[in-house]
C-alpha positions in Angstrom: 118.5 31.3 -1.3 118.5 34.7 -1.9 122.2 33.9 -2.8 121.5 31.1 -4.7 118.9 32.8 -7.2 121.1 35.8 -7.5 124.3 32.9 -8.4 121.6 31.2 -11.1 120.3 34.4 -13.0 124.0 35.7 -13.0 124.7 32.4 -14.4 121.3 32.5 -17.3 123.1 36.3 -18.0 126.4 35.1 -18.3 125.0 32.1 -21.4 122.8 34.5 -22.7 124.3 38.3 -21.9 120.7 39.2 -24.0 118.5 37.8 -21.6 116.6 40.5 -20.1 115.1 38.5 -17.2 117.7 37.3 -16.0 119.0 41.2 -15.0 115.8 41.9 -13.6 115.8 38.7 -11.2 119.7 39.5 -10.1 118.3 43.3 -9.5 115.2 41.8 -7.4 117.6 38.9 -5.5 119.8 42.5 -4.8 117.0 45.0 -4.0 115.5 41.9 -1.3 118.8 41.3 0.2 119.4 44.8 1.4 115.9 45.4 2.4 115.8 42.3 4.4 119.0 41.5 5.1 120.8 44.5 5.3 124.1 43.0 2.8 125.6 46.4 1.5 124.8 47.1 -2.1 124.6 50.1 -3.9 121.3 51.4 -4.7 122.7 52.7 -8.0 124.1 49.7 -9.1 120.8 47.8 -8.6 119.1 50.6 -10.8 122.0 49.9 -13.3 121.1 46.3 -13.1 117.8 46.7 -13.7 118.2 49.3 -16.2 120.3 46.8 -18.5 117.0 44.4 -18.2 115.0 47.3 -19.5 117.0 48.6 -22.5 117.2 44.9 -23.6 113.4 44.8 -23.3 111.6 47.9 -22.4 108.1 46.1 -21.7 109.5 43.7 -19.5 106.8 44.1 -16.3 109.5 42.5 -13.9 112.2 44.6 -14.9 110.3 48.1 -13.6 108.9 45.4 -10.6 112.8 44.9 -9.6 113.2 48.7 -10.2 110.5 49.4 -8.1 111.7 47.2 -5.0 115.2 49.3 -5.5 113.7 52.0 -5.4 111.8 50.9 -2.1 114.8 50.5 -0.4 116.2 53.1 -1.3 113.8 55.3 -0.1 112.4 56.4 -2.8 108.5 55.8 -2.3 107.0 58.3 -5.1 109.1 56.5 -7.7 109.0 52.8 -6.5 105.3 53.6 -7.1 105.3 54.7 -10.5 107.5 52.2 -11.4 105.4 49.7 -10.2 102.7 51.5 -11.6 104.6 50.8 -15.4 105.0 47.1 -14.6 101.7 46.7 -13.8 100.6 48.8 -17.3 102.5 46.9 -19.0 101.4 43.5 -17.5 98.8 43.3 -15.1 99.5 39.8 -14.4 102.7 40.3 -13.5 102.8 38.3 -9.9 106.2 39.6 -9.4 104.8 43.1 -9.5 101.6 42.6 -7.9 103.4 41.0 -5.1 106.5 43.6 -4.8 103.8 46.8 -5.0 101.3 45.1 -2.7 104.5 44.6 -0.4 105.7 48.6 -1.0 101.5 49.7 -0.3 101.1 47.5 2.9 104.5 49.5 4.0 103.6 52.9 3.3 100.2 52.2 4.7 98.0 51.9 2.1 96.6 49.2 3.0 93.4 49.1 0.5 95.4 49.1 -2.1 97.7 46.3 -0.9 94.6 43.9 -0.5 94.0 44.1 -4.1 97.3 43.8 -5.0 98.1 40.5 -3.0 94.2 39.4 -3.9 95.6 39.7 -7.9 99.1 37.8 -7.3 97.2 35.3 -5.3 95.1 34.9 -8.4 97.8 34.5 -11.0 99.8 32.0 -9.2 97.9 28.9 -8.4 100.9 27.6 -5.9 102.1 31.3 -4.2 101.2 31.1 -0.3 102.8 34.8 0.9 100.1 36.5 -1.4 97.1 34.5 0.4 99.1 34.4 3.9 100.2 38.2 4.1 96.3 39.9 2.4 95.1 37.6 5.8 97.2 39.8 8.1 96.0 42.7 5.9 92.7 42.0 6.0 92.5 40.9 9.7 94.5 44.9 10.2 91.2 45.7 8.8 88.6 44.3 10.9 87.7 42.3 7.8 88.0 38.6 9.5 85.4 36.4 7.9 87.5 37.0 4.7 90.9 36.7 6.9 90.3 33.4 7.9 89.4 32.6 4.2 92.8 33.6 3.3 94.8 31.8 6.3 93.2 28.4 5.4 94.1 28.9 1.8 97.4 30.2 2.3 98.0 27.4 4.7 96.7 24.8 2.4 99.7 26.3 -0.3 102.3 26.7 2.0 102.0 23.0 3.5 102.0 21.7 -0.3 105.5 23.8 -0.5 106.8 22.3 2.4 105.9 18.6 1.4 107.9 19.8 -2.4 110.5 21.6 -1.0 111.0 20.5 2.5 114.7 22.3 2.6 113.2 25.6 2.1 111.8 27.4 5.5 109.8 30.3 4.2 106.1 28.5 4.1 106.8 27.4 7.7 108.1 30.9 8.6 104.9 32.2 7.3 101.9 29.7 8.3 103.1 30.2 12.0 101.6 33.5 11.7 98.7 32.6 10.6 98.1 29.6 12.7 98.8 32.0 15.5 96.3 34.4 13.8 93.6 31.5 13.3 94.2 30.4 17.3 96.0 27.0 16.5 99.1 27.7 19.4 100.1 24.0 18.8 100.3 24.1 15.3 101.3 27.5 15.4 104.8 26.2 17.8 105.0 23.3 15.5 105.3 25.2 12.4 107.8 27.8 14.4 109.9 24.9 15.5 109.9 23.9 12.2 110.9 26.8 10.6 113.8 27.6 13.0 114.8 24.0 12.4 115.8 24.4 8.9 116.7 28.2 9.3 117.9 28.8 12.6 120.4 31.7 11.6 117.9 33.3 9.3 116.5 36.8 9.4 113.4 36.3 7.8 112.5 33.2 9.6 113.9 35.0 13.4 111.1 38.1 12.4 108.3 35.8 11.2 108.7 33.5 14.4 108.6 36.5 16.7 105.9 37.6 14.8 103.9 34.3 16.1 105.2 34.6 19.4 103.8 37.9 19.8 100.3 37.0 18.2 100.8 33.6 20.8 100.8 36.0 23.6 104.9 35.4 24.6 106.3 39.0 24.1 109.7 37.6 26.5 110.3 35.5 23.4 109.2 37.5 21.0 111.8 40.0 21.8 114.2 37.2 22.7 114.1 36.7 19.1 113.7 40.0 17.5 117.0 41.6 19.5 119.0 38.4 17.7 117.5 39.1 14.1 118.1 43.0 14.5 121.7 42.0 14.2 121.5 41.3 10.8 118.1 43.3 9.7 117.1 45.3 6.5 116.7 49.0 5.7 113.0 47.7 6.1 113.4 46.8 9.7 112.0 50.1 11.4 109.0 50.1 8.9 108.0 46.6 9.7 108.7 47.1 13.6 105.9 50.2 13.9 103.4 49.2 10.7 103.2 45.3 10.8 100.0 44.5 12.9 101.3 41.3 14.3 103.6 43.1 16.7 100.6 45.6 18.4 100.5 42.9 21.5 104.3 43.8 22.3 104.1 47.5 21.4 103.9 48.8 24.6 106.5 46.7 26.0 109.9 48.6 27.6 112.1 46.2 25.7 110.1 46.9 22.1 110.8 50.5 22.7 114.4 50.3 23.4 115.0 48.1 20.6 113.1 50.5 18.3 115.4 53.3 19.6 118.2 51.1 19.0 117.5 50.8 15.3 116.7 54.3 14.9 119.9 55.7 16.3 121.9 52.9 14.2 120.3 54.6 11.2 121.4 58.2 12.0 124.8 57.4 12.5 125.3 55.8 9.1 123.0 58.4 7.3 125.5 61.0 6.7 127.1 58.4 4.9 124.1 57.9 2.1 124.8 60.9 0.1 128.5 61.0 -1.7 128.0 64.2 -3.5 127.1 66.1 0.0 130.8 64.6 0.7 132.6 65.9 -1.9 130.9 69.7 -1.1 131.8 69.9 2.8 134.4 71.4 3.8 136.8 69.1 5.3 138.2 69.5 8.7 135.7 70.5 11.4 133.3 71.6 9.5 132.7 68.9 7.5 132.7 66.5 10.9 130.2 69.4 12.6 128.1 69.0 9.3 127.8 64.8 9.7 127.3 65.6 13.4 123.9 67.8 12.9 122.5 65.5 10.2 123.2 62.2 13.1 121.1 64.6 15.5 118.3 66.0 13.0 115.2 64.3 13.7 113.3 61.7 11.6 116.4 60.9 9.9 115.8 56.8 11.1 112.6 56.4 9.7 114.0 57.0 5.7 115.8 53.6 4.4 119.3 54.0 3.7 122.5 53.4 1.3 124.7 51.0 2.4 128.6 52.2 3.3 130.0 51.4 6.2 130.5 53.7 9.4 133.7 53.4 9.3 134.2 54.8 5.8 132.7 58.1 6.9 134.8 58.4 9.7 137.7 57.9 7.6 136.8 61.3 5.7 136.5 63.4 8.8 140.0 64.8 9.0 
């Protein structure tokens, strides 16, 4: 659906080249395609599209939110925070800014900040099921279980309505199965798992959220089977999710989990030297240049950083 939404935003921009919100929508879709699905879109291109929206409307909160999403998946956390803050300065009730900033805050470990942002998002968009369910997960991680139960029920009510109105979309079931699992509703959780996978069996987000539900239901092998499938088409936020998502706590001691995390980190290290084109130009060709790439490959901590996307083969082609 992100690709379809992007096509619609592109068409809107073609029909009205001065429509700033269309460009913000394109940038937002692109950032999520990178972060969630690993689609290879250069960060500079996404920032340029968000920049076009801001040229057309310098006070458009959604454009700053889209810029924040792009900076987030590009690993520029402080700049992302600044962009989200600017969006909310312009419009404190901007749903997109509150939801995206809440996700970003959760991703960098600022759970208390994310609670306030998710709460505001669910208030300004009464039909949204994502914010209350994501908020519920954070509250439970903070030990605030009574509040978590309340928001889980609210989120499930909204998710059920979303499924009724749009039965072709799997995301309500994706998030709802985890909420049911956290509430202890095993049969309902499994039913929603089956519905999510029936609608979107090959969707990476569906696979990840179903894995979380299986983890919560005490089914580590099923959870890890799904995560290993998901990892084949994961986005750049994968390592962050694996390390920080409280739904995966039950499987973190499993040997397969450790191996999966190691594999994702290794793949990130192999690609890291490709993310700085200027460095490619300044490092001498030949053995010194390849040695520099290898040094980056083995440097500790590289796998923690989201990447810009160019193929590993492209880097190998430059090693002579």
